[in-house]
N, C-alpha and C positions, 0 to 999 in steps of 0.2 A: 504494500500500500504506500501511498505518498507519505513522506515524512510529515509534511504539513498539508492538510487537504486544501485543494484549490490553487496549487502552484503549478506553473508550467514545468514539465519534465526536463526541459533544456535550460531555460534561463532562470527558473525559480521565481519568476515574477507572478503576482496574483492574477488569476484568471477571472474574466467576467462570467464565463460559464465553466464551472469547475469540472464538469464531466467531459469537456473537450480534451483536456490533458495537455494540449500544446497551444500556446498563444498564437495569435494571427501573425505577429512579427516573426516568430521562429518558423512558422509554416511558410511564410513568404521568403524567408532566408534560406530554405533548403536548396541545395544545388540544382540548377535547371539542367536536365540532360540535353545533349545535342539533338538535332533532328534525327528521328529514328523511324525505321520501317514499321508500319502498323501491323505487319504480320509476325515478323520474328523479334521485333523490339531492339534490333541492333542499329548502330549509326548508319544513316543512309542520306541520299540527296533529297529525296522526296518523302513527305510524311503522309501522303494520301494514297499512294500506290505501292505495291510490293517492290522490294529491292531486287537487284539482279540475282542475289543468292536465293531468294524465295521463288523467283521465276524459274531458276534452274532446278532447285530442289526445295520445294515448299515444306515447311514444318507440318507436323500432324495436326496442329491447332489452326484456327482461322484468324485469331487476333490476340495480341498480347498487350496488356496495359500494366504500367508500373509507375511508381511515384518518382524515383530517382535512381541513379547509379548506386552501387554498393560502396558507400564511403561515409565518413563522418558528416554530420552527426547521427544520421539515421542508422548506420551500421552499428554504432555504439548502443543505441536504444534496442535494436534487434538482439544484440548479444546479451544485454541485460534481461530482455524478455525471455529468450530461449534458455540461456545457460545459468542465469541467476534466479530463475523461477519468479520473475517480476511480472506475474500475470495481470496485475492492475494496469499494465501498459496496453493491454489488448484493445480497449475501446479507443484510445488515442491513435494507435497505429491503424486500426480498422477505419477510423474516420479519415485518415490521410488517403487510404485506398478509395473510400467513398467519394471524396472530393475529386480524385483523379478520374473516376468512372463518370461522374456527373459532367466534368469538363469534356471528356471524350464524346459523350452523347450529344453535346452541343455542336460538335464539328464532324461527326461521322454517323453513319447509319448502322449502329450496332443493334442487333436483334435483341428484343427483350428476353432475358433468361427465363427458362422454365424451372430450372433448379440449380442449386449450388452444391458442389462437393469440395472437400478439402483433401490435400495430399496426406495419406495416412502414414502413421509410424507402425513399425512392427510391434507387436504386443509387449514384448519384453522391454524394448526401448521406451515405449510409452509409459510402462509401469515404473521404470527407473526415473524418468523425467517427471512423471506425475501429471503430465498434460501433453496435448498436441498443440503447438503454437498455431498451426494452420487451421485447426478446428476452432480455436477461440476467435480467430479473425473471421472465419466463415460464418459463425453464429451471429456475430454482430452485423455483418453485411446482410445476411438473409433477413434479420429483424428489421433493419432500416429500409430495405428494398421490398419488403413484404414478398419474399420469394422463397419457395420451398428449399429446405436444406436437408440433405441426406447424410447424416452423421456416420451411418454405417454403409453408405452406398458403395464406398471403395474400401477394400480390405487389403492389408499387406500380409501375404500368406507365407512369405519366405524372408528370413533374415539375410542381410547383405552387408558388405563393408560400408563404412561411412563414406558418403559420396565425395566430400571435399578432399579426401586423401587420394583420389583417383584422377587420371586424365580423362579426356572426353571419350575415347574409345573404350576404356575400361569401365566408365560410368554406364555406357549403353549396355555392355555385356553383363554388368553387375545387376541390372534391373530386369533382365528377361525372366518372365514367369514369376515376378515378385508380387503382382497385384491381381485382385479379382474384383469384378464388377458385380454388385448385388442389388441392382435396382433397374426398373424399366428404362431403357435408353432410347429406343427407336423413335425418331422424329422429334426429339427434344433438343432445345437450345440450352447448352450446359456450360456452366462456369466452373473452372478449376481454380481454387484458391491455394496459394503457397506464400511463404514469407519471402524467399529469395530464389530467383532463377539464375543459375550460373551458366551451364552449357545447355540447359533445357532438357537434359536426358530424362529426368524423372517425369516431368509433365508431358514429354513426348511419348513416353511409354504408356501413360494413362490415356492420353488423347488417342493414341493408336487403337487401344482396346475399345474406347467409347465409339470411335468412328466405325470400327469393325462390327459393332453391335447396332449400328444404324443411327447414331446421333446426327442431328441436322447440322448444328454448328457447335464449335467449342472455342471458348475464350479462356485465356489464362490471365488471372489478376494476381499481382504480387506487389510487395512493397518495393523491392529492389531488383533490378536486372543488371547483372555484371556486364559492363560494356567493354 
């Protein structure tokens, strides 16, 4: 919990709305990412059409939205959230994602989501951590957007090595057969929520499974995209 209720997590100044967690000045001061491809989320010349990488080899998902690159100060908050069990940060971080989604809807034709799923943790890892950070973010977003959330829609059925210790090729191989889909998918517009997307291997494997079962569109929403 906050040391003193109603203070900004970054600058420690009093908040007009305590439940926001971050003041408007700190939100505006977050690093602005460079122009990025709306499909893969990586730097590109145009922001309204897929980049050359996506034209040659499109990712499994249809759109990717993120707040900023993985760097201070947001990376520090994410580390506190995940590794120091500061779960009180969840509403503030989810609100940053919500603001980014609302901004994107003003400038693009994103389909209205039918349901939200979060990237699952393997049961033993979730037990050790005590929570799933992506689940906490997804619950907040589904409440604010009045959208169905499937907390058990995706299951991680196989343990694997920690992803950040692997290169891109090893990450892809590490995730084969690691997930199972346990909810009706066909014809639905689905959002996958994660905290950080690095190479995209995890969300790509989940999106591939969802598309295979007939999902209409898949968007990935995250706090940070490693650029």
